[in-house]
C-alpha distance (Angstrom), angle and dihedral (degrees) to the residues before:
residue distance angle dihedral
M1 . . .
E2 3.81 . .
L3 3.81 91.8 .
E4 3.80 91.0 49.6
L5 3.82 90.0 50.0
V6 3.81 91.6 50.0
M7 3.81 91.9 49.6
T8 3.81 90.5 49.6
A9 3.80 90.5 49.4
V10 3.81 92.3 50.4
G11 3.80 89.5 48.6
N12 3.81 89.8 52.2
V13 3.81 90.8 54.0
F14 3.81 92.1 52.2
E15 3.79 93.7 50.7
P16 3.84 105.2 124.4
E17 3.82 95.7 -115.5
T18 3.81 94.0 47.5
F19 3.81 96.3 42.6
I20 3.81 94.4 47.6
T21 3.81 92.6 48.2
M22 3.80 89.0 51.3
I23 3.81 91.2 53.2
V24 3.80 89.8 49.2
G25 3.81 89.8 47.0
V26 3.81 93.4 53.0
V27 3.82 92.1 48.1
L28 3.81 93.0 47.7
G29 3.80 90.5 44.9
V30 3.81 92.9 54.4
L31 3.81 90.7 46.9
I32 3.80 92.3 48.8
G33 3.79 92.6 47.3
A34 3.80 91.9 46.6
L35 3.80 94.0 55.1
P36 3.82 108.4 81.2
G37 3.78 110.0 -124.0
L38 3.81 95.9 28.9
T39 3.81 106.1 97.7
A40 3.81 128.5 -165.9
T41 3.81 89.6 -107.7
M42 3.79 91.4 51.4
G43 3.80 91.9 49.1
V44 3.80 94.5 49.6
A45 3.82 91.0 45.1
L46 3.81 92.2 51.5
L47 3.80 93.2 49.4
L48 3.79 96.1 42.5
P49 3.84 96.3 87.1
L50 3.82 89.8 52.6
T51 3.82 90.3 62.6
F52 3.80 96.2 59.4
G53 3.79 92.6 88.0
M54 3.80 92.6 49.1
A55 3.78 129.7 88.0
P56 3.82 112.2 -95.1
L57 3.82 97.5 -103.0
P58 3.83 100.8 50.2
G59 3.81 90.0 38.6
L60 3.80 91.8 55.3
L61 3.80 97.0 39.5
V62 3.80 93.7 51.9
L63 3.83 89.0 56.8
I64 3.82 91.4 46.4
S65 3.82 89.3 49.5
V66 3.81 90.6 50.8
F67 3.81 88.6 50.0
F68 3.81 95.2 53.6
G69 3.81 92.1 40.9
A70 3.80 93.9 50.6
I71 3.79 94.0 47.8
Y72 3.80 89.1 56.5
G73 3.82 94.5 38.2
G74 3.79 92.1 63.1
S75 3.80 89.3 69.8
I76 3.84 93.7 63.5
P77 3.85 97.6 72.3
A78 3.82 89.5 31.4
I79 3.80 90.9 61.9
L80 3.81 98.7 35.0
L81 3.81 103.7 33.4
K82 3.81 105.0 20.7
T83 3.81 85.0 -118.8
P84 3.82 114.3 115.5
G85 3.79 110.9 -137.8
T86 3.81 90.4 -150.6
P87 3.83 132.1 19.8
A88 3.80 88.7 -110.9
A89 3.82 90.1 63.7
A90 3.80 95.4 54.1
V91 3.82 92.8 100.7
T92 3.79 91.9 49.3
V93 3.80 88.0 67.2
I94 3.83 92.6 69.2
D95 3.81 98.2 69.4
G96 3.81 100.1 8.9
Y97 3.78 96.2 65.1
E98 3.81 91.1 42.7
L99 3.81 88.5 57.3
T100 3.80 90.3 49.5
K101 3.80 91.4 52.1
Q102 3.81 87.5 52.6
G103 3.81 90.5 53.7
L104 3.82 92.1 -105.6
G105 3.81 98.4 110.1
G106 3.81 91.1 122.2
R107 3.80 91.9 58.7
A108 3.79 90.6 48.4
M109 3.81 92.1 48.8
S110 3.80 93.3 48.6
I111 3.79 95.0 48.9
S112 3.81 90.5 47.5
I113 3.82 89.9 56.2
V114 3.79 94.3 48.5
S115 3.82 91.8 44.0
A116 3.80 93.1 50.1
V117 3.80 92.9 50.2
F118 3.81 92.9 45.4
G119 3.81 91.3 50.3
G120 3.80 91.8 49.0
L121 3.81 94.1 48.6
F122 3.81 92.4 45.2
S123 3.81 94.0 51.2
T124 3.81 92.3 44.7
T125 3.80 89.1 54.4
V126 3.80 89.7 50.7
L127 3.81 89.0 48.8
I128 3.82 92.1 52.8
L129 3.82 92.1 49.0
V130 3.80 99.6 41.2
A131 3.82 105.5 32.9
P132 3.85 97.7 69.1
Q133 3.81 90.6 52.0
L134 3.79 92.2 51.7
A135 3.79 90.1 46.4
Q136 3.82 90.8 56.9
V137 3.79 88.9 59.4
A138 3.79 91.9 44.3
L139 3.82 91.5 54.6
R140 3.81 87.4 76.0
F141 3.80 91.6 62.7
N142 3.80 121.9 122.2
S143 3.81 130.4 167.4
P144 3.85 95.6 -66.2
E145 3.81 91.2 49.5
Y146 3.78 92.4 47.5
F147 3.80 90.3 50.0
A148 3.81 90.7 51.3
L149 3.80 89.4 47.2
A150 3.80 91.3 51.8
L151 3.81 89.8 46.9
F152 3.80 89.7 52.9
G153 3.79 89.6 48.4
L154 3.80 91.3 51.2
S155 3.81 90.6 49.4
I156 3.81 87.2 60.8
I157 3.81 85.5 75.0
I158 3.81 84.7 80.0
S159 3.80 93.0 57.2
L160 3.81 90.9 44.9
S161 3.80 89.1 60.4
S162 3.78 123.3 68.9
T163 3.79 119.0 -128.2
A164 3.81 89.9 -101.9
S165 3.81 93.0 53.6
L166 3.80 99.1 33.8
S167 3.80 94.3 117.3
K168 3.81 89.8 46.2
G169 3.80 91.4 52.1
I170 3.81 90.5 51.2
M171 3.81 90.7 48.3
V172 3.80 91.0 51.3
G173 3.80 90.7 48.1
L174 3.80 92.1 51.1
F175 3.81 89.9 47.9
G176 3.82 89.0 52.4
I177 3.81 91.9 50.5
L178 3.81 90.1 48.4
I179 3.81 95.8 53.2
S180 3.82 90.7 42.1
M181 3.82 87.7 64.2
I182 3.81 92.1 61.9
G183 3.80 111.0 112.4
V184 3.79 132.9 32.4
D185 3.81 121.9 -9.6
P186 3.85 107.6 -108.1
I187 3.81 94.9 -138.5
I188 3.82 108.8 34.2
G189 3.82 99.3 21.2
V190 3.81 98.3 -127.1
A191 3.82 119.3 147.5
R192 3.80 113.7 -116.4
F193 3.82 135.3 -175.9
T194 3.82 90.8 0.8
F195 3.84 95.6 117.6
G196 3.79 89.2 -150.8
N197 3.82 93.6 -59.9
I198 3.79 110.1 137.1
N199 3.82 90.6 -155.8
L200 3.80 89.7 65.9
L201 3.81 96.7 54.6
G202 3.79 90.5 91.0
G203 3.80 92.0 43.7
L204 3.77 126.8 -117.7
S205 3.80 111.8 -46.2
F206 3.78 112.6 -113.2
I207 3.81 98.1 -140.3
P208 3.86 98.4 55.5
I209 3.81 89.4 50.4
L210 3.78 90.7 49.2
I211 3.82 93.5 48.1
G212 3.79 89.7 47.6
I213 3.80 98.4 52.8
F214 3.80 98.3 36.9
A215 3.80 104.2 32.1
F216 3.81 112.2 20.0
A217 3.81 93.6 39.5
Q218 3.80 88.9 53.6
V219 3.81 89.8 50.2
L220 3.81 88.6 56.7
V221 3.82 89.0 51.1
M222 3.82 89.8 51.2
I223 3.82 90.6 49.9
E224 3.80 89.6 51.3
E225 3.82 91.2 50.4
L226 3.80 89.7 48.3
F227 3.81 92.4 54.9
M228 3.79 90.4 45.3
G229 3.79 89.5 55.6
K230 3.82 98.4 -116.4
R231 3.80 110.4 157.9
S232 3.80 134.2 168.4
D233 3.78 124.2 -120.0
P234 3.82 115.8 -108.7
P235 3.83 112.9 -93.5
M236 3.77 117.6 -95.2
K237 3.78 120.1 -115.5
I238 3.79 118.4 -109.9
K239 3.76 131.5 -163.2
S240 3.81 118.5 -153.3
V241 3.81 121.4 16.0
F242 3.80 99.3 -174.5
P243 3.82 118.7 106.4
R244 3.78 122.9 -110.5
L245 3.79 120.1 -128.1
S246 3.80 88.6 -130.0
D247 3.81 90.8 56.8
L248 3.81 92.2 47.9
N249 3.79 90.8 49.6
R250 3.81 90.8 47.3
C251 3.83 91.9 51.9
K252 3.82 102.8 37.5
W253 3.81 96.0 101.2
T254 3.78 90.5 38.8
M255 3.78 91.0 57.4
L256 3.80 92.7 46.0
R257 3.82 92.9 50.6
S258 3.78 93.4 44.6
A259 3.81 93.5 46.1
T260 3.80 89.7 53.3
F261 3.82 92.5 48.2
G262 3.79 91.8 45.4
S263 3.80 95.5 49.0
L264 3.80 92.2 49.5
M265 3.80 92.9 47.4
G266 3.79 92.1 45.2
A267 3.80 88.9 56.8
M268 3.82 88.7 56.4
P269 3.82 105.6 80.6
G270 3.78 114.1 -126.3
V271 3.81 99.8 21.8
G272 3.81 98.1 104.2
A273 3.79 133.4 -164.4
D274 3.82 94.5 -87.6
I275 3.82 92.9 58.5
S276 3.79 90.5 43.1
A277 3.81 90.5 52.6
Y278 3.80 92.9 52.3
I279 3.80 92.9 47.9
S280 3.82 92.8 47.4
Y281 3.80 91.2 48.3
N282 3.79 90.7 50.2
E283 3.81 91.4 49.1
E284 3.79 89.9 49.4
R285 3.78 89.3 52.4
R286 3.80 87.5 50.9
W287 3.81 99.7 47.0
S288 3.82 107.7 22.5
K289 3.80 120.8 111.2
H290 3.82 86.1 -138.7
R291 3.81 97.4 48.0
E292 3.80 91.8 124.6
N293 3.81 88.2 67.8
M294 3.81 95.7 47.8
G295 3.78 109.3 122.9
N296 3.79 93.5 21.8
G297 3.80 98.6 79.3
E298 3.82 104.5 -63.4
I299 3.82 113.3 168.7
A300 3.82 90.6 -145.7
G301 3.80 87.4 58.0
V302 3.80 86.9 66.5
A303 3.80 95.6 41.7
A304 3.82 95.3 52.4
P305 3.84 100.4 57.6
E306 3.81 94.4 35.4
T307 3.80 92.8 52.4
A308 3.79 91.3 45.7
N309 3.82 92.4 48.5
S310 3.79 94.2 56.4
A311 3.80 93.9 38.9
T312 3.80 89.9 53.6
A313 3.80 90.0 50.0
G314 3.81 90.7 54.7
G315 3.80 93.5 41.4
S316 3.80 91.6 53.5
F317 3.81 88.2 70.2
I318 3.83 90.8 65.5
P319 3.84 95.8 76.4
L320 3.81 90.9 33.4
L321 3.80 97.2 57.1
T322 3.81 98.6 33.4
L323 3.81 102.3 38.6
G324 3.79 105.1 13.6
I325 3.83 91.0 -117.6
P326 3.81 115.0 130.5
G327 3.78 112.4 -124.9
D328 3.81 92.7 -149.5
A329 3.80 142.1 -12.7
V330 3.82 93.7 -74.4
T331 3.79 94.2 52.3
A332 3.80 86.8 47.2
V333 3.80 87.1 62.4
I334 3.81 90.9 44.9
L335 3.81 88.2 50.5
G336 3.79 86.9 58.1
A337 3.80 88.9 50.5
L338 3.81 91.3 51.3
V339 3.80 91.8 50.9
M340 3.82 92.6 45.9
Q341 3.82 88.8 52.3
G342 3.80 91.1 52.1
V343 3.81 93.5 -107.5
R344 3.80 115.0 133.0
P345 3.82 110.1 -156.6
G346 3.76 115.0 -142.7
P347 3.80 138.9 73.4
A348 3.81 93.3 -40.3
L349 3.79 88.6 63.4
F350 3.82 88.9 66.3
T351 3.80 93.3 54.6
E352 3.80 107.5 27.9
Q353 3.83 102.2 35.4
R354 3.78 104.2 27.5
E355 3.79 94.7 142.0
L356 3.81 91.0 56.0
L357 3.81 90.6 45.4
Y358 3.81 93.5 51.8
S359 3.79 89.1 45.4
I360 3.81 89.4 55.2
F361 3.82 89.8 50.1
S362 3.80 91.0 49.8
G363 3.79 91.5 45.4
M364 3.81 91.6 53.6
I365 3.80 90.6 54.9
V366 3.80 92.4 46.5
S367 3.83 90.8 46.9
N368 3.78 91.0 57.8
L369 3.80 92.2 47.8
L370 3.81 89.8 48.9
L371 3.80 88.6 50.7
L372 3.81 89.3 56.7
V373 3.81 91.7 53.8
V374 3.81 97.4 39.3
A375 3.81 93.6 46.5
F376 3.80 95.2 53.1
I377 3.80 94.9 41.7
G378 3.79 97.1 43.9
L379 3.77 102.1 33.3
R380 3.81 96.6 104.9
F381 3.81 89.8 48.8
F382 3.81 92.9 47.6
I383 3.79 89.3 53.3
K384 3.82 90.2 57.3
I385 3.80 89.8 51.8
L386 3.80 88.5 65.7
S387 3.78 89.0 72.8
I388 3.84 93.7 63.4
K389 3.78 108.3 125.5
K390 3.77 119.6 -120.4
E391 3.81 88.8 -127.8
F392 3.83 87.9 71.3
L393 3.80 98.0 33.7
I394 3.81 97.8 53.5
P395 3.85 98.4 58.4
A396 3.81 91.1 48.2
V397 3.79 92.3 52.6
V398 3.82 92.4 46.4
V399 3.82 90.7 53.2
L400 3.81 90.3 50.0
C401 3.81 90.5 49.4
V402 3.81 92.8 53.0
I403 3.80 94.2 44.1
G404 3.80 91.7 46.6
A405 3.80 94.1 50.8
F406 3.81 94.1 44.8
A407 3.82 94.7 46.3
I408 3.82 94.1 64.2
N409 3.81 96.6 73.3
N410 3.83 102.0 -7.7
N411 3.79 85.5 -113.2
I412 3.81 125.5 135.2
F413 3.82 87.7 -150.5
D414 3.82 89.0 73.0
V415 3.81 89.3 55.0
W416 3.80 89.6 55.5
V417 3.81 89.8 48.9
M418 3.81 89.4 52.4
L419 3.81 93.1 48.3
I420 3.81 94.8 45.5
M421 3.82 92.9 48.0
G422 3.80 89.7 46.8
F423 3.81 93.1 53.7
I424 3.80 91.4 44.0
W425 3.78 91.7 51.6
Y426 3.77 93.1 44.7
A427 3.80 87.3 57.7
V428 3.80 100.7 41.6
G429 3.80 92.5 39.9
K430 3.79 88.7 70.0
F431 3.79 88.1 64.3
G432 3.80 94.2 54.2
F433 3.80 99.9 -101.1
P434 3.85 108.6 159.4
Q435 3.80 121.4 -129.6
S436 3.80 103.5 -150.0
P437 3.85 96.9 68.9
L438 3.80 88.9 61.6
I439 3.82 91.7 54.3
I440 3.81 92.6 47.0
A441 3.81 91.1 48.9
L442 3.81 93.8 47.9
I443 3.81 91.3 52.7
L444 3.81 102.3 37.4
G445 3.82 100.4 30.0
P446 3.83 95.2 75.1
M447 3.82 90.3 42.9
A448 3.81 92.0 52.7
E449 3.81 92.7 48.8
R450 3.80 94.5 44.9
E451 3.80 96.6 47.6
F452 3.81 93.6 41.9
R453 3.78 91.8 55.4
R454 3.81 92.9 42.3
S455 3.80 89.5 52.7
L456 3.79 91.0 53.7
V457 3.81 90.1 48.9
L458 3.82 89.9 52.3
S459 3.82 92.0 49.1
N460 3.81 95.6 41.9
G461 3.79 90.4 -115.4
S462 3.81 96.9 -45.9
Y463 3.82 115.1 139.3
S464 3.80 90.8 -158.3
I465 3.81 88.8 88.6
F466 3.80 88.3 76.6
W467 3.81 96.2 62.9
E468 3.79 100.0 35.9
S469 3.82 92.2 82.0
P470 3.85 120.3 70.8
I471 3.82 89.1 -149.1
V472 3.81 90.8 57.5
V473 3.81 91.0 48.9
V474 3.82 91.6 50.8
L475 3.81 94.2 47.2
V476 3.80 93.9 46.0
T477 3.82 89.3 48.4
L478 3.81 90.1 52.1
A479 3.79 89.2 48.6
M480 3.80 90.9 52.3
I481 3.81 91.4 48.8
T482 3.80 89.7 50.9
L483 3.81 91.8 48.0
F484 3.80 92.0 52.3
M485 3.80 94.5 40.8
P486 3.84 92.6 106.6
V487 3.82 87.3 62.2
L488 3.81 94.9 41.8
K489 3.81 96.2 44.1
P490 3.85 97.0 74.2
I491 3.81 89.0 50.3
F492 3.81 92.1 52.8
L493 3.80 90.9 46.7
K494 3.79 90.5 55.8
I495 3.80 91.6 49.9
F496 3.80 96.6 43.3
K497 3.78 104.9 36.3
P498 3.82 113.2 -169.4
A499 3.78 118.4 -119.1
K500 3.78 116.4 -90.5
P501 3.82 112.1 -108.2
A502 3.76 120.3 -110.1
S503 3.80 119.1 -96.1
N504 3.82 92.4 -89.1
G505 3.80 94.5 27.9
G506 3.76 94.7 163.9
Q507 3.75 97.1 -96.6
D508 3.80 91.1 125.6
N509 3.78 90.4 57.5
E510 3.77 100.2 51.8
């Protein structure tokens, strides 16, 4: 039965419509990642409205393909221009650009492709093996467990905010919870915070807000840079882009270590690919036989962050599919896509929609293999794309933002929501306010409120229902640990001191 289900799932992925959309998704993802300023989250958010007319499987797989493609694509300008296309590629700059200056940009590009694909395949394998086991535990969830799960998810806002911006992250999270309460009360059906505006009865749509803060706000930043005269250097020319066997042999243990780190960190909601890349790079500098060359153009210094980036992207689907908690901002957008397609992520997905689930697993593997082919074939073309002027890029992105916001409900009100949130985030972003806490709060805030109140209804107002379940106790404990992590972190750092960097540890190149 399992084998028959797997074969059906693979057949679904290779249906012409699904397969072609995946190819398009990978190509668009690489292009989006390669253009500095266009992040993976922004790309997925912009393309999300275009999937509403598709069947669930091709609609979801095209977004997943964009995700994997964009995570890799960020390494192209990072290596060639010392300008990371995405935040996750910031570490790749350290050794990647050094290799380019030495005339070895082709070697750096080739190893980044292989590393990204290996990390994606490794994490997808981990997802296939681990997710069903987690789902078995999650099948025992009722309202108290779901409330505790949402509480744990909301506590991740702390880990999404650096120590310097902790208060700002909490403020953003509270703002997200506040605006998520606009609309009709989920229990008694009374309108609240609508101020008599009929457009607010259904609450603020998630997608216009997301497009506004991730896409339109970034457009405003690009316009500002344009008026300030900031321009990128033209990309350097490279010769061969195919990997050397010596480089693959040199990086094999690096990729395995980084893929393991990345998968584990991806499964921890809120960590993110950028943090994973820094940690993997630091561990490589600690354990590598070639650590003395790290920062001076070491090929393993490219392999480590690129493998970790893609592995984290794949690992972030573990909490998304099993628990319905987005692992990062991109999977938060994909969570919105799942809901809009009528797919409810969580334990029920593993029992009620197994064919779709196995098709998603198969599609993730195929997406990574397509990335390998597309990246090597199109690399020289993608490099030329880097020279597109912002004067042409900005209007195209603005049009996509407006179309994407309007297409949700065919309502101009959503366009205004997108524009207003974009301007707000352009302003507050200058003060270091993080974006991800808002997304987490918008998704998990209503869930926490709904399940908390349902639990009290079930227990006739008794709060004892929240500590009768061992699962609730574990999740609340994890939430408390996460909340107090800023206090515990300095203690852990004193106990586990990181290795000192080598003499030329790359600090001059950051």
